PALUMGU-102475 format. One record per residue (C-alpha): residue in one letter; x, y, z. Coordinates in steps of 0.5 Angstrom, whole numbers, padded with zeros to 4 digits, always signed. Each point is the difference from the previous one (the first is absolute). Example, Ala and Ser with C-alpha at 12.3 -4.5 7.8 and 13.67 -1.06 7.14 Angstrom:
// PALUMGU-102475
A+0025-0009+0016;S+0002+0007-0002;
This chain:
// PALUMGU-102475
M+0000+0000+0000;K+0003+0007-0002;R+0000+0005+0004;S-0002+0007-0002;P+0005+0005-0001;R+0001+0005+0006;S-0003+0007-0003;P+0006+0005+0001;P-0001+0005+0006;D-0004+0007-0002;P+0005+0005-0001;R-0004+0005+0003;V-0001-0003+0006;L+0008-0001+0001;E+0000+0007-0002;R-0004+0002+0006;K+0003-0004+0005;S+0007+0003-0002;V-0002+0007+0000;A-0003-0002+0007;N+0006-0002+0003;V+0004+0006-0003;L-0005+0005+0003;A-0001-0004+0007;P+0005+0002+0005;R+0007-0004+0001;S-0002-0002+0007;A-0007-0002-0002;R+0003-0005-0005;A+0005-0003+0005;G-0005+0000+0006;L-0006-0003-0003;A+0002-0007+0002;R+0001+0001+0007;E-0006+0005+0000;H-0005-0001+0006;L-0007-0001+0000;L-0004+0005+0004;L-0006-0001+0005;P-0005+0005+0000;A+0001+0005+0005;D-0003+0000+0007;N-0004+0006+0001;A+0001+0000+0008;F+0008+0000-0002;I-0001+0006-0004;S-0003+0004+0005;L+0005-0003+0005;T+0006+0003-0004;I-0003+0006-0001;A-0002+0001+0007;I+0007-0002+0002;A+0003+0005-0005;F-0004+0006+0003;L+0002-0002+0007;L+0007+0001-0002;N-0001+0007-0004;V-0004+0003+0007;M+0006-0002+0004;P+0004+0005+0003;W+0006-0001-0004;G-0005+0000-0006;S+0001+0008-0002;A+0007-0001-0001;R+0002+0002-0007;W+0005-0006+0000;V-0006-0005+0002;P-0003-0003-0006;D-0008+0000-0001;F-0002-0007+0001;L-0007+0001-0001;A+0001+0003-0007;L+0005-0006-0002;V-0006-0005+0003;L-0005+0003-0004;F+0004+0001-0006;F+0001-0008+0000;W-0007-0002+0001;N-0002+0005-0006;V+0005-0004-0004;R-0002-0007+0002;Q-0007+0001+0002;P-0003+0007-0003;R-0007-0003+0001;K+0000+0000+0007;V+0005+0006+0002;G-0001+0005-0005;M+0001+0008-0001;G-0006+0001+0005;V+0003-0004+0005;A+0007+0004-0001;F-0004+0007+0000;L-0003-0002+0007;F+0006-0002+0003;G+0004+0006-0003;L-0006+0005+0004;V+0001-0004+0006;M+0008+0001+0000;D-0001+0008-0002;V-0005+0000+0007;H+0005-0004+0004;Q+0006+0004-0002;A-0004+0007-0001;S+0003+0001-0007;L-0004+0003-0005;L-0006-0003-0001;G+0000-0004-0007;E+0008-0001+0000;H+0001-0007+0002;A-0007-0001-0004;L+0003+0002-0006;G+0007-0004+0001;Y-0004-0006+0001;S-0005+0001-0006;L+0006+0001-0004;L+0004-0006+0002;S-0007-0004-0001;Y-0001+0002-0007;G+0008-0002-0001;A-0002-0006+0003;F-0006-0001-0005;A+0004+0001-0006;L+0006-0005+0002;Q-0004-0005+0003;R+0000-0005-0006;R+0008+0002-0002;L+0003+0001+0007;P+0000-0008+0002;W+0003-0002-0007;F+0007+0004+0003;D+0005-0003+0005;V+0002+0004+0006;G+0004+0005-0004;G-0005+0002-0005;Q-0005+0001+0005;L+0004+0005+0004;L+0001+0004-0007;H-0008+0000+0000;V-0001+0001+0007;L+0005+0005+0002;P-0002+0006-0005;L-0008-0001+0002;F+0002+0001+0007;V+0004+0006-0001;A-0005+0003-0005;A-0005-0001+0005;E+0004+0004+0005;L+0002+0005-0005;A-0008+0002-0001;T-0001+0001+0007;V+0006+0005+0001;L-0002+0004-0006;V-0007+0000+0002;R+0002+0003+0007;M+0005+0005-0003;A-0006+0002-0005;L-0004+0002+0006;G+0005+0004+0003;G+0005-0005+0004;A+0007+0000+0000;F+0004-0006-0003;A+0002-0004+0006;G+0007-0002-0004;W+0002-0006-0004;S+0000-0005+0007;V-0008-0001-0002;F+0002-0005-0005;V+0004-0004+0004;A-0006-0004+0003;P-0003-0001-0007;V+0006-0003-0002;I+0001-0005+0006;S-0007-0002-0001;A+0001-0002-0007;L+0006-0004+0002;L-0004-0004+0005;W-0004-0002-0006;P+0003-0007+0000;V-0001-0001+0007;A-0007+0002+0000;D-0001-0005-0007;L+0003-0006+0004;L-0004+0001+0007;L-0007+0002-0003;L+0000-0005-0005;A+0003-0006+0004;P-0007-0002+0002;Q-0002-0001-0007;R+0006-0004-0003;R-0001-0007-0002;A+0005-0004-0003;V-0001-0003-0007;D+0001-0007+0002;R-0005+0000+0006;D-0001-0006+0004;Q-0005-0003+0005;T+0006+0001+0006;R+0001+0007-0001;P-0005+0005+0002;L+0002+0005-0006;
């Protein structure tokens, strides 16, 4: 019995695959085999992490210029990973709360958090494909730009420029992104070769 000859592969399919491989980040092409499956994010865990970040912000040392904005970092993370659960409205409300706590210009933190939330929405599909270095290159400008926007609004309303040290906190916040990604995604990670003797 003769076997029918195999049809040659469609050149259009091969072209699409080659283009996709070229356009995908190198880290994505190298790490697809070891990518983890993510479990659904628990609402209680999301609320807990936001509450802890808020408590860190309202600590007595939270007003120092070198202290990172933990709440902004956590809100940005969940806006990237869970935009339907933690959206721009949540970021805006927490920004107002921080304005009241620090007795700053009403809407100052709300503006910064809203800009970060918008940036998170824009990067939510692209950011996870990059490695840590690539993600930092995307996150750092967003945090600096959000701080710059609040500084410009403050100066437009008659405030004085507080100095370049105001940008230390957003830079440190962005540098903490790999730590936040590691800790906040830990409960959701599940190995690809899952077995019955391992809970995750």
